[in-house]
C-alpha positions as CSV (number, residue, x, y, z in Angstrom):
1,M,-6.8,17.3,-11.0
2,K,-6.4,14.8,-13.8
3,R,-3.1,16.3,-14.7
4,S,-1.8,15.9,-11.1
5,V,-2.9,12.3,-10.9
6,R,-1.3,11.5,-14.2
7,R,2.0,13.0,-13.1
8,L,1.8,11.2,-9.8
9,L,1.3,7.9,-11.6
10,I,4.2,8.7,-14.0
11,F,6.6,9.3,-11.2
12,L,5.5,6.2,-9.3
13,V,6.2,4.1,-12.4
14,L,9.6,5.8,-12.8
15,G,10.3,5.0,-9.2
16,V,9.5,1.3,-9.7
17,V,11.7,1.3,-12.8
18,V,14.7,2.7,-10.9
19,N,14.1,0.3,-8.0
20,V,14.1,-2.7,-10.3
21,A,17.1,-1.5,-12.2
22,L,19.2,-1.1,-9.1
23,S,18.0,-4.4,-7.8
24,W,18.6,-6.5,-10.9
25,G,21.0,-4.5,-13.0
26,P,24.3,-5.3,-11.3
27,L,23.3,-9.0,-10.9
28,A,22.1,-9.2,-14.5
29,W,25.3,-7.6,-15.7
30,R,27.9,-9.9,-14.0
31,Q,28.1,-11.4,-10.6
32,W,31.8,-11.0,-10.4
33,F,31.5,-7.3,-10.9
34,V,29.2,-7.0,-7.9
35,L,31.5,-9.1,-5.8
36,R,34.6,-7.0,-6.7
37,S,32.7,-3.7,-6.2
38,S,32.6,-4.2,-2.4
39,P,35.2,-5.7,-0.1
40,S,32.4,-6.8,2.2
41,A,31.0,-8.9,-0.6
42,M,33.7,-11.5,-0.1
43,P,32.1,-14.7,1.4
44,V,32.6,-15.6,5.0
45,F,32.7,-19.4,5.5
46,R,31.3,-21.3,8.5
47,D,31.3,-24.9,9.5
48,L,28.4,-26.7,11.1
49,D,29.1,-25.5,14.6
50,G,29.4,-21.9,13.5
51,M,26.3,-21.7,11.3
52,T,23.7,-19.2,12.2
53,A,20.1,-20.0,13.0
54,E,19.0,-18.4,9.7
55,E,21.4,-20.6,7.7
56,R,20.1,-23.7,9.4
57,A,16.5,-22.7,8.8
58,L,17.3,-22.1,5.1
59,W,18.4,-25.7,4.8
60,E,15.5,-27.1,6.7
61,R,12.9,-25.1,5.0
62,D,14.0,-24.9,1.3
63,R,16.0,-28.0,0.5
64,P,14.3,-30.6,-1.7
65,E,13.4,-33.9,-0.2
66,S,16.1,-35.7,-2.1
67,F,18.8,-33.6,-0.4
68,P,20.6,-34.8,2.8
69,A,18.8,-34.1,6.0
70,H,21.6,-32.2,7.7
71,P,23.7,-29.2,6.5
72,Q,27.5,-29.3,6.6
73,S,28.8,-25.8,6.0
74,A,27.6,-22.4,4.9
75,F,28.9,-19.1,3.7
76,A,27.4,-15.6,3.5
77,A,28.3,-12.4,1.6
78,R,26.9,-8.9,1.5
79,A,27.4,-6.0,-0.9
80,W,25.7,-2.6,-1.4
81,N,22.8,-4.0,-3.3
82,F,22.5,-7.7,-2.4
83,D,22.8,-10.3,0.4
84,R,23.8,-13.9,-0.4
85,M,23.6,-17.0,1.7
86,H,24.6,-20.5,0.7
87,V,24.3,-23.7,2.7
88,S,25.9,-27.0,1.7
89,G,24.7,-30.4,2.7
90,A,26.8,-33.4,3.8
91,S,28.5,-34.8,0.7
92,S,27.7,-38.3,-0.5
93,R,28.9,-40.7,-3.2
94,T,27.0,-42.3,-6.1
95,E,27.2,-46.0,-7.0
96,S,30.0,-45.2,-9.4
97,G,32.0,-43.6,-6.6
98,A,31.6,-40.0,-7.7
99,L,31.4,-37.4,-5.0
100,V,28.1,-35.5,-4.9
101,L,27.8,-32.0,-3.5
102,W,24.5,-30.4,-2.4
103,G,23.6,-26.7,-1.9
104,V,20.8,-24.3,-1.2
105,G,21.3,-20.6,-2.0
106,L,19.4,-17.5,-1.0
107,W,19.8,-14.1,-2.7
108,R,18.2,-10.8,-1.7
109,A,18.7,-7.8,-3.9
110,G,17.7,-4.1,-3.7
111,W,19.0,-0.7,-2.4
112,P,18.7,0.8,0.2
113,L,16.2,-1.9,1.3
114,R,16.1,-5.4,-0.2
115,S,13.2,-5.6,-2.7
116,F,13.6,-9.1,-4.2
117,E,14.7,-12.5,-3.0
118,G,15.2,-15.9,-4.6
119,W,16.4,-19.4,-4.0
120,S,18.5,-21.7,-6.0
121,W,19.2,-25.5,-5.5
122,L,22.5,-27.1,-6.6
123,Q,23.4,-30.7,-7.1
124,Q,26.9,-31.3,-8.5
125,E,29.0,-34.3,-9.0
126,L,32.7,-33.8,-8.6
127,K,34.5,-33.2,-12.0
128,Q,31.0,-32.8,-13.6
129,P,29.3,-29.6,-14.7
130,A,27.0,-28.1,-12.1
131,Q,23.4,-28.7,-12.6
132,E,21.0,-25.9,-11.5
133,W,17.6,-27.3,-10.6
134,D,15.4,-25.1,-12.8
135,H,12.4,-24.3,-10.7
136,C,13.1,-20.7,-11.2
137,L,9.6,-19.4,-12.0
138,L,7.7,-21.7,-9.6
139,K,9.4,-22.7,-6.3
140,S,12.8,-21.2,-6.3
141,K,11.7,-17.8,-7.5
142,M,15.1,-17.4,-9.2
143,W,16.3,-17.1,-12.7
144,V,19.8,-18.5,-13.1
145,K,21.5,-18.5,-16.5
146,P,24.7,-20.6,-16.9
147,P,27.5,-20.1,-16.0
148,R,25.6,-18.7,-13.0
149,Q,26.7,-15.1,-13.7
150,F,23.2,-14.0,-14.6
151,I,21.1,-14.1,-11.4
152,L,17.7,-12.5,-10.9
153,P,15.7,-13.1,-7.7
154,L,12.1,-12.9,-8.6
155,R,10.1,-13.0,-5.4
156,V,9.0,-9.4,-4.3
157,M,9.7,-8.3,-0.8
158,W,6.8,-5.9,-0.6
159,V,7.9,-3.6,2.2
160,G,11.3,-2.9,0.8
161,F,9.9,-2.7,-2.8
162,A,7.3,-0.1,-1.7
163,V,9.7,2.0,0.4
164,N,12.4,2.0,-2.3
165,S,9.9,2.8,-5.1
166,L,8.4,5.7,-3.2
167,M,11.8,7.1,-2.3
168,F,13.1,7.0,-5.9
169,A,9.8,8.5,-7.1
170,S,10.2,11.4,-4.6
171,L,13.8,12.0,-5.6
172,L,12.8,12.0,-9.3
173,W,10.0,14.5,-8.6
174,L,12.4,16.8,-6.7
175,I,14.9,16.7,-9.5
176,L,12.6,16.8,-12.6
177,S,9.3,18.4,-11.5
178,A,9.8,20.5,-8.3
179,P,11.7,23.4,-10.0
180,L,9.1,23.6,-12.8
181,D,6.2,23.6,-10.2
182,Y,8.0,26.3,-8.2
183,R,8.4,28.5,-11.3
184,R,4.7,27.9,-12.2
185,W,3.6,28.9,-8.7
186,K,5.8,32.1,-8.8
187,R,4.3,33.1,-12.2
188,I,0.7,32.6,-11.0
189,K,1.5,34.5,-7.8
190,R,2.8,37.5,-9.9
191,G,-0.3,37.4,-12.1
192,C,1.6,36.0,-15.1
193,C,0.9,33.1,-17.5
194,P,2.1,29.9,-15.8
195,A,3.2,28.6,-19.3
196,C,5.1,31.4,-20.8
197,G,5.4,34.0,-18.0
198,Y,3.7,36.8,-20.0
199,P,2.0,39.4,-17.7
200,V,-1.8,39.1,-17.7
201,G,-4.5,41.0,-15.9
202,A,-8.0,39.6,-15.2
203,S,-8.1,37.7,-18.4
204,A,-8.6,33.9,-18.2
205,V,-6.6,33.4,-21.3
206,C,-3.0,34.5,-22.0
207,T,-2.9,37.0,-24.8
208,E,0.7,35.8,-25.7
209,C,0.4,32.0,-25.9
210,G,-3.3,31.4,-25.6
211,G,-2.9,29.2,-22.5
212,A,-5.4,29.2,-19.7
213,V,-4.4,31.3,-16.7
214,R,-5.6,32.1,-13.2
215,R,-6.7,35.4,-12.0
216,N,-4.1,37.7,-10.5
217,K,-4.3,37.3,-6.8
218,C,-2.4,40.5,-6.1
């Protein structure tokens, strides 16, 4: 019983590891690779009139108070392991006349279901380096490493996370453990030692390897 529970926990942990690797791996490697790996990942741009309700809600819900009250445009992209949404606010100018751009971004990552999501806020003056608002571990749930090619959404989407992890754990069990379990079952059914396959009778110990065996059911 303890052995079965231990194996179950091991495969569940492996399923979580595979799930996190497929969610974060391509994004942590390079964003441009993810974008080029799927034609559907190229962004689709929309003006204010063409924005979806979700894009408008993203701006209203997640923009900082210092950002403009109304959005101006948006774009969305989708690849095999991520969804990206970015909403821009109405541009403004500083006292020196520099043009200021505002943006709120949403990333969701995972396959086949999305397991993680994160937000990023952007304030950029024209002809000046972009400044990421580093609330990554608190509010934005996003880790962004300049030059914004290393992106890790941190907030767990529990339904997708659980389904993906269980699916990968089941696949790993089918590949790594199911053939060995079937061989063990066949040996026990034939009255052989499940460890080495040596024929045994009524003995509770294998005379070949010394391992514990079950009685011959035949």
